[in-house]
N, CA and C atoms as an extended XYZ file, in Angstrom:
435
Properties=species:S:1:pos:R:3:atomname:S:1:resname:S:1:resid:I:1 pbc="F F F"
N         4.912        8.568      -16.249 N   MET     1
C         5.231        7.348      -15.497 CA  MET     1
C         4.082        6.559      -15.135 C   MET     1
N         3.843        5.252      -15.540 N   PRO     2
C         2.706        4.458      -15.179 CA  PRO     2
C         2.751        4.259      -13.652 C   PRO     2
N         1.710        4.239      -13.127 N   ILE     3
C         1.650        3.805      -11.700 CA  ILE     3
C         0.425        2.818      -11.388 C   ILE     3
N         0.674        1.934      -10.556 N   THR     4
C        -0.408        0.931      -10.177 CA  THR     4
C        -0.456        0.755       -8.752 C   THR     4
N        -1.396        0.777       -8.301 N   LEU     5
C        -1.815        0.420       -6.759 CA  LEU     5
C        -1.400       -0.641       -6.489 C   LEU     5
N        -0.476       -1.086       -5.473 N   GLU     6
C         0.127       -2.361       -5.134 CA  GLU     6
C        -0.764       -2.980       -4.187 C   GLU     6
N        -0.998       -2.271       -2.907 N   ASN     7
C        -1.858       -2.713       -1.868 CA  ASN     7
C        -2.222       -1.698       -0.966 C   ASN     7
N        -3.142       -2.055       -0.013 N   ILE     8
C        -3.477       -1.112        1.036 CA  ILE     8
C        -2.879       -1.893        2.242 C   ILE     8
N        -2.121       -1.215        3.123 N   GLY     9
C        -1.498       -1.880        4.255 CA  GLY     9
C        -2.297       -1.336        5.590 C   GLY     9
N        -2.594       -2.429        6.390 N   ILE    10
C        -3.324       -2.103        7.654 CA  ILE    10
C        -2.719       -2.684        8.818 C   ILE    10
N        -2.374       -1.986        9.782 N   ALA    11
C        -1.817       -2.617       11.082 CA  ALA    11
C        -2.967       -2.966       11.995 C   ALA    11
N        -3.015       -4.228       12.443 N   VAL    12
C        -4.051       -4.908       13.161 CA  VAL    12
C        -3.614       -5.240       14.537 C   VAL    12
N        -4.567       -5.360       15.304 N   ARG    13
C        -4.352       -5.942       16.778 CA  ARG    13
C        -4.108       -7.373       16.746 C   ARG    13
N        -4.937       -8.229       16.009 N   ASP    14
C        -4.949       -9.555       16.113 CA  ASP    14
C        -4.962      -10.098       14.454 C   ASP    14
N        -3.889      -10.459       13.972 N   LEU    15
C        -3.607      -10.865       12.701 CA  LEU    15
C        -4.827      -11.918       12.188 C   LEU    15
N        -4.810      -12.906       13.205 N   GLU    16
C        -5.730      -14.017       12.756 CA  GLU    16
C        -7.133      -13.609       12.684 C   GLU    16
N        -7.675      -12.738       13.622 N   ALA    17
C        -8.971      -12.299       13.656 CA  ALA    17
C        -9.209      -11.492       12.300 C   ALA    17
N        -8.359      -10.635       12.018 N   ALA    18
C        -8.404       -9.812       10.626 CA  ALA    18
C        -8.444      -10.719        9.456 C   ALA    18
N        -7.662      -11.808        9.467 N   ILE    19
C        -7.586      -12.640        8.248 CA  ILE    19
C        -8.899      -13.424        8.175 C   ILE    19
N        -9.457      -13.718        9.255 N   ALA    20
C       -10.722      -14.499        9.294 CA  ALA    20
C       -12.007      -13.625        8.776 C   ALA    20
N       -11.880      -12.427        9.169 N   PHE    21
C       -12.919      -11.528        8.737 CA  PHE    21
C       -12.893      -11.182        7.194 C   PHE    21
N       -11.724      -11.054        6.772 N   PHE    22
C       -11.540      -10.662        5.333 CA  PHE    22
C       -11.744      -11.972        4.296 C   PHE    22
N       -11.303      -13.010        4.843 N   THR    23
C       -11.510      -14.252        4.055 CA  THR    23
C       -13.014      -14.705        4.079 C   THR    23
N       -13.709      -14.559        5.204 N   ASP    24
C       -15.094      -14.827        5.209 CA  ASP    24
C       -15.670      -13.870        4.220 C   ASP    24
N       -15.344      -12.659        3.948 N   LEU    25
C       -16.000      -11.677        3.056 CA  LEU    25
C       -15.673      -12.080        1.537 C   LEU    25
N       -14.627      -13.097        1.243 N   GLY    26
C       -14.244      -13.487        0.065 CA  GLY    26
C       -12.847      -13.439       -0.406 C   GLY    26
N       -12.103      -12.633        0.357 N   LEU    27
C       -10.636      -12.391       -0.033 CA  LEU    27
C        -9.844      -13.765        0.229 C   LEU    27
N        -8.756      -13.900       -0.415 N   THR    28
C        -7.954      -15.210       -0.121 CA  THR    28
C        -6.549      -14.794        0.167 C   THR    28
N        -5.924      -15.525        0.912 N   VAL    29
C        -4.541      -15.193        1.657 CA  VAL    29
C        -3.620      -15.707        0.575 C   VAL    29
N        -2.824      -14.728        0.024 N   LEU    30
C        -1.751      -15.040       -0.923 CA  LEU    30
C        -0.435      -15.651       -0.349 C   LEU    30
N        -0.227      -15.138        0.874 N   GLY    31
C         1.061      -15.528        1.599 CA  GLY    31
C         1.047      -14.892        3.011 C   GLY    31
N         1.850      -15.448        3.837 N   ARG    32
C         2.163      -14.862        5.240 CA  ARG    32
C         3.649      -14.905        5.448 C   ARG    32
N         4.086      -14.045        6.280 N   ASP    33
C         5.558      -13.999        6.574 CA  ASP    33
C         5.738      -13.268        7.808 C   ASP    33
N         6.901      -13.326        8.419 N   THR    34
C         7.367      -12.595        9.402 CA  THR    34
C         8.572      -11.659        8.996 C   THR    34
N         8.548      -10.323        9.076 N   VAL    35
C         9.454       -9.556        8.617 CA  VAL    35
C        10.133       -8.968        9.764 C   VAL    35
N        11.449       -8.667        9.441 N   SER    36
C        12.418       -7.956       10.493 CA  SER    36
C        13.699       -7.763        9.809 C   SER    36
N        14.578       -7.046       10.481 N   GLY    37
C        15.980       -6.733        9.893 CA  GLY    37
C        16.083       -5.311        9.464 C   GLY    37
N        17.361       -5.129        8.947 N   GLU    38
C        17.707       -3.805        8.577 CA  GLU    38
C        16.939       -3.308        7.357 C   GLU    38
N        16.496       -4.226        6.514 N   TRP    39
C        15.733       -3.655        5.379 CA  TRP    39
C        14.445       -3.272        5.791 C   TRP    39
N        13.723       -4.018        6.853 N   ALA    40
C        12.409       -3.642        7.232 CA  ALA    40
C        12.431       -2.367        8.116 C   ALA    40
N        13.477       -2.263        8.979 N   ASP    41
C        13.738       -0.882        9.536 CA  ASP    41
C        13.629        0.361        8.576 C   ASP    41
N        14.644        0.073        7.532 N   THR    42
C        14.742        1.249        6.593 CA  THR    42
C        13.372        1.415        5.854 C   THR    42
N        12.790        0.333        5.341 N   ALA    43
C        11.540        0.630        4.443 CA  ALA    43
C        10.533        1.314        5.348 C   ALA    43
N        10.241        0.952        6.590 N   VAL    44
C         9.127        1.258        7.374 CA  VAL    44
C         9.556        2.445        8.237 C   VAL    44
N        10.861        2.642        8.568 N   GLY    45
C        11.136        3.751        9.286 CA  GLY    45
C        11.021        3.591       10.846 C   GLY    45
N        11.175        2.419       11.306 N   LEU    46
C        11.070        1.919       12.715 CA  LEU    46
C        12.293        1.013       13.145 C   LEU    46
N        13.054        1.411       14.112 N   ASP    47
C        14.097        0.650       14.523 CA  ASP    47
C        13.542       -0.669       15.239 C   ASP    47
N        14.156       -1.790       14.877 N   GLY    48
C        13.682       -3.071       15.644 CA  GLY    48
C        12.442       -3.452       15.014 C   GLY    48
N        12.065       -3.088       13.783 N   ASN    49
C        10.761       -3.425       13.091 CA  ASN    49
C        10.596       -4.986       12.970 C   ASN    49
N         9.528       -5.637       13.708 N   HIS    50
C         9.375       -7.208       13.538 CA  HIS    50
C         7.828       -7.252       13.566 C   HIS    50
N         7.316       -7.829       12.389 N   ALA    51
C         5.842       -7.934       12.304 CA  ALA    51
C         5.467       -9.370       11.611 C   ALA    51
N         4.360       -9.716       12.017 N   ARG    52
C         3.730      -10.827       11.217 CA  ARG    52
C         2.795      -10.185       10.144 C   ARG    52
N         2.920      -10.796        9.029 N   ILE    53
C         2.146      -10.176        7.994 CA  ILE    53
C         1.307      -11.059        7.155 C   ILE    53
N         0.368      -10.733        6.430 N   ALA    54
C        -0.333      -11.491        5.585 CA  ALA    54
C        -0.758      -10.739        4.448 C   ALA    54
N        -0.738      -11.226        3.188 N   MET    55
C        -1.172      -10.472        1.999 CA  MET    55
C        -2.489      -11.180        1.476 C   MET    55
N        -3.514      -10.453        1.427 N   LEU    56
C        -4.818      -10.951        0.989 CA  LEU    56
C        -5.265      -10.318       -0.500 C   LEU    56
N        -6.015      -10.956       -1.224 N   GLN    57
C        -6.299      -10.576       -2.412 CA  GLN    57
C        -7.906      -10.812       -2.748 C   GLN    57
N        -8.436       -9.598       -3.512 N   THR    58
C        -9.851       -9.898       -3.730 CA  THR    58
C       -10.145      -10.956       -4.707 C   THR    58
N       -11.215      -11.489       -4.915 N   PRO    59
C       -11.631      -12.604       -5.895 CA  PRO    59
C       -11.348      -12.163       -7.331 C   PRO    59
N       -11.322      -10.873       -7.741 N   ASP    60
C       -11.163      -10.478       -9.186 CA  ASP    60
C        -9.621      -10.346       -9.330 C   ASP    60
N        -8.849      -10.449       -8.333 N   GLY    61
C        -7.362      -10.337       -8.523 CA  GLY    61
C        -6.885       -9.036       -8.612 C   GLY    61
N        -7.585       -8.076       -8.542 N   HIS    62
C        -7.100       -6.653       -8.662 CA  HIS    62
C        -6.811       -5.786       -7.265 C   HIS    62
N        -7.474       -6.176       -6.223 N   GLY    63
C        -7.309       -5.557       -4.899 CA  GLY    63
C        -6.394       -6.467       -3.914 C   GLY    63
N        -5.569       -5.835       -3.204 N   ARG    64
C        -4.826       -6.460       -2.299 CA  ARG    64
C        -4.681       -5.716       -1.149 C   ARG    64
N        -4.788       -6.328        0.217 N   LEU    65
C        -4.656       -5.937        1.460 CA  LEU    65
C        -3.537       -6.550        2.017 C   LEU    65
N        -2.596       -5.829        2.645 N   GLU    66
C        -1.428       -6.299        3.428 CA  GLU    66
C        -1.784       -6.071        4.935 C   GLU    66
N        -2.057       -7.002        5.610 N   LEU    67
C        -2.367       -6.829        7.097 CA  LEU    67
C        -1.085       -7.127        7.917 C   LEU    67
N        -0.608       -6.384        8.843 N   PHE    68
C         0.318       -6.500        9.687 CA  PHE    68
C         0.192       -6.319       11.196 C   PHE    68
N         0.667       -7.251       12.038 N   GLU    69
C         0.658       -7.280       13.439 CA  GLU    69
C         1.894       -7.046       13.970 C   GLU    69
N         2.230       -5.865       14.550 N   TYR    70
C         3.559       -5.566       15.033 CA  TYR    70
C         3.948       -6.443       16.410 C   TYR    70
N         5.039       -6.981       16.279 N   LEU    71
C         5.619       -7.727       17.534 CA  LEU    71
C         6.555       -6.801       18.246 C   LEU    71
N         7.276       -5.901       17.329 N   ASN    72
C         8.221       -4.904       17.860 CA  ASN    72
C         8.350       -3.851       16.849 C   ASN    72
N         8.375       -2.521       17.235 N   PRO    73
C         7.935       -2.073       18.459 CA  PRO    73
C         6.515       -2.386       18.617 C   PRO    73
N         6.015       -2.310       19.968 N   ALA    74
C         4.703       -2.459       20.315 CA  ALA    74
C         3.671       -1.841       19.525 C   ALA    74
N         2.660       -2.452       19.097 N   ALA    75
C         1.531       -1.675       18.597 CA  ALA    75
C         0.924       -0.664       19.512 C   ALA    75
N         0.670        0.451       18.904 N   ILE    76
C         0.124        1.512       19.754 CA  ILE    76
C        -1.349        1.631       19.400 C   ILE    76
N        -2.082        1.401       20.420 N   GLU    77
C        -3.563        1.481       20.324 CA  GLU    77
C        -3.903        2.904       20.093 C   GLU    77
N        -4.833        3.232       19.281 N   THR    78
C        -5.425        4.337       19.000 CA  THR    78
C        -7.060        4.434       19.001 C   THR    78
N        -7.581        5.553       19.278 N   GLU    79
C        -9.163        5.558       19.056 CA  GLU    79
C        -9.605        5.274       17.630 C   GLU    79
N       -10.577        4.388       17.510 N   PRO    80
C       -11.073        4.099       16.091 CA  PRO    80
C       -11.241        5.507       15.267 C   PRO    80
N       -10.857        5.692       14.163 N   THR    81
C       -11.022        6.836       13.336 CA  THR    81
C       -12.455        7.099       13.030 C   THR    81
N       -12.836        8.194       12.909 N   LEU    82
C       -14.206        8.644       12.489 CA  LEU    82
C       -14.217        8.926       10.797 C   LEU    82
N       -15.264        8.841       10.216 N   PRO    83
C       -15.301        9.076        8.836 CA  PRO    83
C       -14.839       10.402        8.438 C   PRO    83
N       -14.884       11.485        9.388 N   ASN    84
C       -14.498       12.957        8.773 CA  ASN    84
C       -13.056       13.248        9.318 C   ASN    84
N       -12.296       12.129        9.704 N   LYS    85
C       -10.906       12.558       10.366 CA  LYS    85
C        -9.959       12.503        9.148 C   LYS    85
N        -8.989       13.346        8.956 N   ILE    86
C        -7.902       13.279        8.030 CA  ILE    86
C        -7.224       12.077        8.192 C   ILE    86
N        -6.663       11.572        6.946 N   GLY    87
C        -5.843       10.405        6.973 CA  GLY    87
C        -6.561        9.211        6.351 C   GLY    87
N        -6.009        7.961        6.590 N   MET    88
C        -6.507        6.669        5.873 CA  MET    88
C        -8.009        6.630        6.476 C   MET    88
N        -8.855        6.647        5.517 N   HIS    89
C       -10.317        6.734        5.861 CA  HIS    89
C       -11.055        5.358        5.971 C   HIS    89
N       -10.876        4.404        4.903 N   ARG    90
C       -11.725        3.272        4.833 CA  ARG    90
C       -11.186        2.419        3.647 C   ARG    90
N       -11.503        1.168        3.930 N   VAL    91
C       -11.258        0.287        2.673 CA  VAL    91
C       -12.715       -0.109        2.222 C   VAL    91
N       -12.930       -0.001        0.927 N   ALA    92
C       -14.262       -0.349        0.227 CA  ALA    92
C       -14.291       -1.485       -0.612 C   ALA    92
N       -15.387       -2.325       -0.479 N   PHE    93
C       -15.570       -3.376       -1.342 CA  PHE    93
C       -16.908       -3.526       -1.974 C   PHE    93
N       -17.109       -3.844       -3.216 N   SER    94
C       -18.340       -4.119       -3.940 CA  SER    94
C       -18.675       -5.528       -3.476 C   SER    94
N       -19.813       -5.744       -3.239 N   VAL    95
C       -20.359       -7.160       -2.763 CA  VAL    95
C       -21.685       -7.221       -3.801 C   VAL    95
N       -21.838       -8.746       -4.006 N   ASP    96
C       -23.169       -8.906       -4.711 CA  ASP    96
C       -24.391       -8.837       -3.874 C   ASP    96
N       -24.331       -9.020       -2.579 N   ASP    97
C       -25.384       -9.185       -1.726 CA  ASP    97
C       -25.111       -8.545       -0.317 C   ASP    97
N       -25.525       -7.348       -0.204 N   ILE    98
C       -24.980       -6.455        1.029 CA  ILE    98
C       -25.510       -7.105        2.389 C   ILE    98
N       -26.744       -7.958        2.242 N   ASP    99
C       -27.230       -8.503        3.335 CA  ASP    99
C       -26.553       -9.681        3.782 C   ASP    99
N       -26.027      -10.506        2.890 N   GLU   100
C       -25.112      -11.648        3.139 CA  GLU   100
C       -23.799      -11.155        3.695 C   GLU   100
N       -23.183       -9.930        3.068 N   ALA   101
C       -21.990       -9.447        3.630 CA  ALA   101
C       -22.117       -9.091        5.017 C   ALA   101
N       -23.293       -8.512        5.348 N   LEU   102
C       -23.501       -7.946        6.833 CA  LEU   102
C       -23.756       -9.097        7.701 C   LEU   102
N       -24.154      -10.083        7.201 N   GLU   103
C       -24.361      -11.349        8.055 CA  GLU   103
C       -23.054      -11.936        8.378 C   GLU   103
N       -22.195      -11.944        7.408 N   ILE   104
C       -20.690      -12.350        7.529 CA  ILE   104
C       -20.015      -11.478        8.639 C   ILE   104
N       -20.147      -10.088        8.294 N   ALA   105
C       -19.582       -9.207        9.208 CA  ALA   105
C       -19.935       -9.422       10.733 C   ALA   105
N       -21.275       -9.475       10.877 N   ALA   106
C       -22.009       -9.691       12.254 CA  ALA   106
C       -21.478      -10.873       12.985 C   ALA   106
N       -21.077      -11.935       12.274 N   ARG   107
C       -20.428      -13.242       12.770 CA  ARG   107
C       -19.111      -12.903       13.482 C   ARG   107
N       -18.499      -11.687       12.998 N   HIS   108
C       -17.195      -11.275       13.528 CA  HIS   108
C       -17.346      -10.193       14.592 C   HIS   108
N       -18.588       -9.827       14.969 N   GLY   109
C       -19.057       -8.837       15.802 CA  GLY   109
C       -18.828       -7.506       15.294 C   GLY   109
N       -18.868       -7.356       13.993 N   CYS   110
C       -18.743       -6.106       13.077 CA  CYS   110
C       -20.134       -5.705       12.741 C   CYS   110
N       -20.639       -4.481       12.866 N   HIS   111
C       -21.964       -4.066       12.572 CA  HIS   111
C       -21.821       -2.478       11.882 C   HIS   111
N       -22.825       -2.358       10.956 N   PRO   112
C       -22.907       -0.913       10.541 CA  PRO   112
C       -22.684        0.306       11.494 C   PRO   112
N       -21.964        1.446       11.170 N   LEU   113
C       -21.812        2.466       11.989 CA  LEU   113
C       -23.353        3.090       12.416 C   LEU   113
N       -24.192        2.990       11.412 N   ARG   114
C       -25.541        3.662       11.559 CA  ARG   114
C       -26.483        2.821       10.898 C   ARG   114
N       -26.331        2.277        9.682 N   GLY   115
C       -27.322        1.483        8.918 CA  GLY   115
C       -26.994        1.384        7.588 C   GLY   115
N       -27.930        0.905        6.825 N   VAL   116
C       -27.678        0.848        5.222 CA  VAL   116
C       -28.349        1.722        4.600 C   VAL   116
N       -27.576        2.628        3.640 N   ALA   117
C       -28.121        3.670        2.922 CA  ALA   117
C       -28.407        3.274        1.490 C   ALA   117
N       -29.117        3.989        0.799 N   THR   118
C       -29.426        3.822       -0.700 CA  THR   118
C       -28.913        5.156       -1.390 C   THR   118
N       -27.946        5.034       -2.114 N   TYR   119
C       -27.351        6.130       -2.942 CA  TYR   119
C       -28.012        6.252       -4.276 C   TYR   119
N       -29.240        7.201       -4.360 N   GLY   120
C       -29.977        7.238       -5.589 CA  GLY   120
C       -30.449        5.787       -5.903 C   GLY   120
N       -30.307        5.408       -7.173 N   ASP   121
C       -30.760        3.994       -7.658 CA  ASP   121
C       -29.364        3.264       -7.915 C   ASP   121
N       -28.183        3.743       -7.406 N   VAL   122
C       -27.051        3.094       -7.852 CA  VAL   122
C       -26.424        2.218       -6.811 C   VAL   122
N       -26.462        2.495       -5.604 N   TYR   123
C       -25.792        1.540       -4.718 CA  TYR   123
C       -26.632        1.467       -3.274 C   TYR   123
N       -26.688        0.295       -2.668 N   LYS   124
C       -26.776        0.205       -1.341 CA  LYS   124
C       -25.651        0.096       -0.588 C   LYS   124
N       -25.288        0.784        0.461 N   LEU   125
C       -23.977        0.890        1.068 CA  LEU   125
C       -24.071        1.153        2.586 C   LEU   125
N       -23.018        0.635        3.210 N   THR   126
C       -22.917        0.967        4.624 CA  THR   126
C       -21.347        0.965        5.032 C   THR   126
N       -20.941        1.669        6.142 N   TYR   127
C       -19.759        1.611        6.806 CA  TYR   127
C       -19.874        0.595        7.961 C   TYR   127
N       -19.040       -0.375        8.150 N   VAL   128
C       -18.937       -1.365        9.185 CA  VAL   128
C       -17.768       -1.127       10.003 C   VAL   128
N       -17.738       -1.246       11.298 N   ARG   129
C       -16.479       -1.031       12.202 CA  ARG   129
C       -15.998       -2.506       12.062 C   ARG   129
N       -14.785       -2.733       11.314 N   GLY   130
C       -14.392       -4.113       11.221 CA  GLY   130
C       -13.214       -4.359       12.446 C   GLY   130
N       -12.483       -5.465       12.089 N   PRO   131
C       -11.578       -5.743       13.157 CA  PRO   131
C       -10.447       -4.748       13.446 C   PRO   131
N       -10.051       -4.487       14.655 N   SER   132
C        -9.029       -3.542       14.948 CA  SER   132
C        -9.614       -2.030       14.700 C   SER   132
N       -10.904       -1.722       14.496 N   GLY   133
C       -11.474       -0.545       14.425 CA  GLY   133
C       -11.416       -0.076       12.896 C   GLY   133
N       -11.099       -0.906       11.983 N   ILE   134
C       -11.037       -0.604       10.564 CA  ILE   134
C       -12.416       -0.233       10.086 C   ILE   134
N       -12.631        0.830        9.427 N   ILE   135
C       -13.843        1.174        8.738 CA  ILE   135
C       -13.763        0.474        7.322 C   ILE   135
N       -14.862       -0.449        7.150 N   VAL   136
C       -14.989       -1.127        5.854 CA  VAL   136
C       -16.187       -0.761        5.238 C   VAL   136
N       -16.319       -0.131        3.944 N   MET   137
C       -17.281        0.204        3.279 CA  MET   137
C       -17.772       -1.120        2.423 C   MET   137
N       -19.017       -1.571        2.493 N   LEU   138
C       -19.643       -2.561        1.620 CA  LEU   138
C       -20.615       -1.983        0.711 C   LEU   138
N       -20.615       -2.218       -0.560 N   ALA   139
C       -21.636       -1.598       -1.400 CA  ALA   139
C       -22.057       -2.485       -2.436 C   ALA   139
N       -23.255       -2.721       -2.559 N   GLU   140
C       -23.947       -3.385       -3.592 CA  GLU   140
C       -24.609       -2.696       -4.611 C   GLU   140
N       -24.060       -2.795       -5.788 N   GLU   141
C       -24.535       -2.035       -7.034 CA  GLU   141
C       -26.045       -2.557       -7.426 C   GLU   141
N       -26.791       -1.633       -7.590 N   LEU   142
C       -28.361       -1.865       -7.689 CA  LEU   142
C       -28.660       -2.211       -9.154 C   LEU   142
N       -28.155       -1.489      -10.065 N   ASN   143
C       -28.522       -1.629      -11.510 CA  ASN   143
C       -27.326       -2.283      -12.294 C   ASN   143
N       -27.275       -3.658      -11.926 N   LYS   144
C       -26.064       -4.298      -12.550 CA  LYS   144
C       -26.425       -4.597      -13.963 C   LYS   144
N       -25.524       -4.141      -14.993 N   ASN   145
C       -25.761       -4.451      -16.375 CA  ASN   145
C       -24.800       -5.264      -16.897 C   ASN   145
């Protein structure tokens, strides 16, 4: 059975702030909607499900993020995840210039968890705490062929 990754879904506290962060990094908004009703309750497994959503796409057309802000039931605040916690870990992006990507992230109040590391002679990379506490990995390939 062939399988293809459709998207990564992320619940956010502030949809507009999350859209601004990811579009500044280079993603584009494919569409927005408000979802609710029996089909949404069934698909998500929550009664009274009502959310504002946005689908974003990476410039290469292969990666998609679905961001959603719950209107009902109310979103539940949690402590931001740590890199070693079980569950959804992070979303990762390749960037042409990690310094430029970090400048963009900083304009949104998002900074590396510790700093920028170099993985051998392959990548410069860092984890940034993005909007709503999302961990975002930014990686610049060093030996681009």
